[in-house]
KENULO-601197 format. One line per 5 residues: number of its first residue (from 0); for each residue x negated, y, z negated of C-alpha. Coordinates in pm, whole numbers, plus 50000, padded with zeros to 5 digits. Layout:
<sites>
NUM = X Y Z | ...
</sites>
This chain:
<sites>
0 = 84044 34353 62808 | 84363 34197 62946 | 84609 34408 63142 | 84868 34332 62875 | 84636 34496 62619
5 = 84548 34782 62854 | 84908 34890 62915 | 84992 34849 62544 | 84694 35057 62430 | 84751 35329 62691
10 = 85120 35346 62598 | 85032 35398 62230 | 84775 35661 62328 | 85024 35856 62542 | 85339 35823 62332
15 = 85208 35765 61977 | 85413 35448 61924 | 85398 35084 62034 | 85600 34993 62346 | 85933 34822 62284
20 = 85873 34574 62568 | 85612 34459 62818 | 85707 34309 63155 | 85499 34158 63436 | 85557 34046 63794
25 = 85303 33862 64011 | 85160 33899 64356 | 85172 33599 64588 | 84992 33397 64850 | 85172 33199 65119
30 = 85042 32841 65141 | 85213 32767 65474 | 85499 32901 65687 | 85386 33207 65882 | 85611 33414 66112
35 = 85891 33171 66029 | 86077 33412 65799 | 86238 33633 66066 | 86320 33317 66261 | 86547 33205 65971
40 = 86294 32937 65883 | 86099 32812 65583 | 85808 32952 65383 | 85607 32803 65096 | 85446 33076 64883
45 = 85323 33066 64524 | 85307 33341 64263 | 84946 33407 64163 | 84779 33499 63835 | 84737 33859 63946
50 = 85023 34085 63855 | 85168 34428 63779 | 85232 34496 63410 | 85455 34766 63258 | 85466 34862 62889
55 = 85782 35061 62818 | 86042 35198 62581 | 86401 35304 62660 | 86496 35670 62667 | 86835 35808 62569
60 = 86868 36002 62894 | 86839 35926 63266 | 86476 36025 63316 | 86201 35779 63412 | 85850 35885 63313
65 = 85561 35659 63417 | 85182 35663 63420 | 84968 35444 63649 | 84634 35339 63499 | 84519 35221 63843
70 = 84585 35554 64014 | 84525 35773 63705 | 84847 35946 63797 | 85168 36038 63610 | 85513 36075 63763
75 = 85862 36162 63645 | 86203 36154 63813 | 86574 36177 63727 | 86804 35885 63808 | 87079 36134 63903
80 = 86856 36319 64152 | 86648 36065 64338 | 86452 36223 64622 | 86186 36083 64848 | 85849 36254 64828
85 = 85528 36205 65027 | 85413 35846 64988 | 85282 35762 64641 | 85292 35451 64426 | 85594 35591 64238
90 = 85811 35568 64552 | 85830 35190 64489 | 85963 35258 64137 | 86209 35514 64268 | 86315 35286 64551
95 = 86408 35008 64308 | 86610 35255 64099 | 86788 35370 64416 | 86863 35011 64528 | 86991 34908 64183
100 = 87220 35212 64154 | 87350 35161 64508 | 87438 34803 64408 | 87644 34933 64113 | 87400 34890 63824
105 = 87425 35157 63553 | 87068 35250 63462 | 86901 35400 63156 | 86576 35596 63171 | 86246 35479 63022
110 = 85890 35577 62950 | 85629 35339 63090 | 85263 35268 63159 | 85177 35056 63464 | 84862 34858 63550
115 = 84793 34587 63805 | 84520 34364 63941 | 84681 34255 64269 | 84435 34386 64532 | 84599 34649 64751
120 = 84583 34576 65124 | 84465 34215 65092 | 84802 34066 65187 | 84880 33948 64833 | 85192 34162 64793
125 = 85100 34425 64540 | 85414 34615 64647 | 85653 34328 64564 | 85480 34287 64225 | 85546 34654 64145
130 = 85907 34633 64269 | 85994 34326 64062 | 85816 34453 63751 | 86021 34772 63788 | 86343 34571 63824
135 = 86250 34380 63506 | 86184 34710 63325 | 86528 34842 63422 | 86680 34510 63315 | 86528 34553 62968
140 = 86641 34914 62921 | 86979 34887 63095 | 87080 34541 62971 | 87189 34373 63294 | 87142 33997 63352
145 = 86845 33877 63561 | 86917 33697 63889 | 86602 33624 64089 | 86772 33616 64436 | 86971 33935 64369
150 = 86670 34124 64233 | 86455 33997 64523 | 86708 34132 64776 | 86718 34468 64600 | 86338 34484 64589
155 = 86331 34412 64961 | 86595 34680 65021 | 86381 34932 64829 | 86079 34851 65044 | 86271 34846 65374
160 = 86498 35146 65328 | 86330 35369 65070 | 85959 35313 65128 | 86010 35236 65498 | 85811 34911 65526
165 = 85987 34638 65723 | 85914 34320 65524 | 86099 33989 65501 | 86238 33845 65177 | 85952 33608 65093
170 = 85732 33845 64890 | 86005 33965 64658 | 86162 33620 64622 | 85843 33448 64504 | 85755 33740 64273
175 = 86102 33708 64119 | 86132 33329 64101 | 85782 33174 64082 | 85697 32909 63824 | 85374 32808 63654
180 = 85201 32524 63843 | 85443 32534 64139 | 85492 32680 64483 | 85842 32771 64602 | 85997 32636 64923
185 = 86228 32914 65042 | 86495 32880 65310 | 86489 33230 65460 | 86841 33188 65602 | 87022 33096 65280
190 = 86764 33205 65016 | 86799 32860 64862 | 86469 32767 64699 | 86307 32458 64552 | 86009 32443 64318
195 = 85730 32221 64450 | 85435 32117 64227 | 85080 32189 64338 | 84869 31875 64387 | 84685 31782 64065
200 = 84324 31898 64015 | 84343 32157 64293 | 84310 32534 64298 | 84416 32780 64564 | 84142 33017 64681
205 = 84221 33341 64865 | 83941 33453 65097 | 83971 33818 65191 | 83774 33862 65515 | 83715 34236 65449
210 = 83894 34307 65778 | 84215 34501 65741 | 84519 34402 65937 | 84571 34603 66246 | 84918 34448 66244
215 = 85020 34712 66486 | 85395 34743 66518 | 85375 34672 66889 | 85214 34327 66843 | 85456 34230 66566
220 = 85761 34357 66754 | 85642 34185 67071 | 85626 33849 66893 | 85965 33900 66733 | 86111 33978 67076
225 = 85947 33668 67227 | 86092 33452 66950 | 86438 33604 67000 | 86415 33549 67376 | 86323 33185 67319
230 = 86614 33136 67078 | 86848 33288 67334 | 86710 33054 67600 | 86785 32753 67378 | 87130 32890 67296
235 = 87080 32905 66917 | 87093 33187 66658 | 86724 33149 66570 | 86426 32925 66647 | 86482 32753 66312
240 = 86767 32570 66490 | 86545 32423 66765 | 86417 32072 66697 | 86094 31943 66849 | 86301 31710 67068
245 = 86504 32004 67204 | 86186 32200 67263 | 86011 31921 67453 | 86318 31852 67665 | 86371 32213 67778
250 = 86055 32417 67715 | 85938 32393 68076 | 86196 32658 68165 | 86019 32922 67954 | 85723 33130 68070
255 = 85394 33009 67925 | 85348 33280 67659 | 85704 33260 67525 | 85674 32881 67522 | 85362 32896 67305
260 = 85519 33150 67067 | 85823 32927 67024 | 85611 32617 66978 | 85426 32780 66689 | 85747 32867 66503
265 = 85912 32529 66561 | 85604 32329 66459 | 85532 32564 66166 | 85880 32508 66024 | 85826 32132 66050
270 = 85482 32163 65887 | 85625 32371 65601 | 85897 32116 65521 | 85642 31835 65544 | 85404 32028 65317
275 = 85672 32040 65046 | 85719 31663 65080 | 85349 31577 65050 | 85313 31814 64754 | 85590 31629 64572
280 = 85376 31317 64621 | 85065 31500 64495 | 84889 31441 64828 | 84626 31714 64858 | 84463 31555 65163
285 = 84786 31562 65366 | 84860 31919 65256 | 84511 32028 65366 | 84560 31876 65712 | 84888 32064 65752
290 = 84716 32390 65656 | 84442 32325 65915 | 84704 32256 66183 | 84890 32574 66087 | 84578 32783 66146
295 = 84515 32627 66487 | 84875 32704 66583 | 84849 33068 66473 | 84518 33106 66654 | 84612 32935 66981
300 = 84992 32951 67019 | 85085 33267 66828 | 84752 33443 66893 | 84738 33648 66572 | 84390 33559 66447
305 = 84056 33731 66508 | 83692 33610 66522 | 83609 33696 66160 | 83919 33514 66038 | 83841 33207 66247
310 = 83486 33206 66106 | 83613 33226 65747 | 83860 32942 65803 | 83597 32732 65980 | 83350 32776 65689
315 = 83618 32697 65431 | 83730 32386 65620 | 83370 32266 65653 | 83293 32275 65279 | 83325 31929 65116
320 = 83530 32071 64826 | 83800 32195 65064 | 84110 31998 65160 | 84216 32255 65421 | 84235 32625 65502
325 = 84432 32869 65715 | 84495 33233 65778 | 84769 33371 65554 | 84985 33676 65613 | 85096 33861 65922
330 = 84775 33829 66120 | 84504 34035 66292 | 84290 34042 65976 | 84339 34015 65602 | 84295 33693 65409
335 = 84267 33318 65449 | 84382 33062 65192 | 84213 32731 65105 | 84312 32434 64890 | 84005 32331 64689
340 = 83904 32064 64439 | 83925 32235 64100 | 83604 32091 63954 | 83377 32237 64224 | 83558 32561 64301
345 = 83264 32777 64183 | 83027 32617 64432 | 83287 32655 64709 | 83328 33028 64637 | 82951 33094 64630
350 = 82860 32900 64944 | 83154 33003 65164 | 83118 33369 65060 | 82745 33375 65136 | 82777 33194 65470
355 = 83054 33429 65578 | 82840 33730 65488 | 82548 33589 65687 | 82770 33516 65988 | 82960 33846 66001
360 = 82768 34102 65795 | 83087 34158 65593 | 83118 34104 65217 | 83432 33905 65142 | 83640 33928 64824
365 = 83729 33582 64697 | 84000 33511 64440 | 84057 33178 64267 | 84431 33163 64202 | 84662 32961 63983
370 = 85038 32943 64026 | 85220 33148 63761 | 85571 33242 63655 | 85767 33506 63841 | 85882 33835 63690
375 = 85931 33804 63316 | 85952 33989 62987 | 85636 33901 62793 | 85653 34118 62484
</sites>
């Protein structure tokens, strides 16, 4: 049964009537552009065909009452008395309400049923999917116009300031603004974005290594500090402003580690812009080579990979159906992403999954993904 049907049926079961609307918002995978976001650079994610769905009806008061099928858990809160409670899924819903009201939106309450199939903890942004689906739900009941960049910023604010997770803008932006068949080139400085078509006859495969990110704050903060130190050395606001020519002319003055960190960001920005260009030409081979180069840079210059991840990427790259593969996400575990010939994707999934299991003793989760629309009202 589809999630659309599940949330509709559960809504009828709980409330005795059909929902007045159904909304959905997708998770995402980043094709290329890693650790470029906080350096004011470029990222190239796509919205995937795994999403959070909400069936709902407006209320005539300022109460929000929701049930999560996934967590088998009900929650209720008043828009006039928003309070943080110990961490639960509903804090993301509350956080969006808080961010919208702080931005001046006048909200109406609603009853809703939520379900999702974005894997939690796999680096596919289940939290952004829930935030943007919630924003869509409030848009339906409260009647305000939809602006993808504005809603993305408010979703990010909810996650940063209400939930307390320090994420960049990419996850919310792609969940808000994705389009069927396309990735989205996002300028993280201006939030300008451009739709870029996926190469024909290709599918994107997410390969969850079954290792969870130990993206310890210290390692992340250390790399941010190294990037900021390098930008200061070059006399620019962020590494996004350093060209390869500037880097090669002056990099010798940096210590070796900071030099490698900066080189990753500068080359990754260039790779991301080039990836958008080759995708516009439908060149899957060139895109795959850029993904391979991105992984090598994250492994060697930014040092955020781990042996299981390198093995997964190596196996994916070695399969004849694969154009290229790389780690995706913050690092130190999580998932890889591969660009694969559509007609032999089943064979790719079976062989790479089995060889990874043999090599590591871990059972991977593998998701074949298509690019879908961002947050939308679907019924």
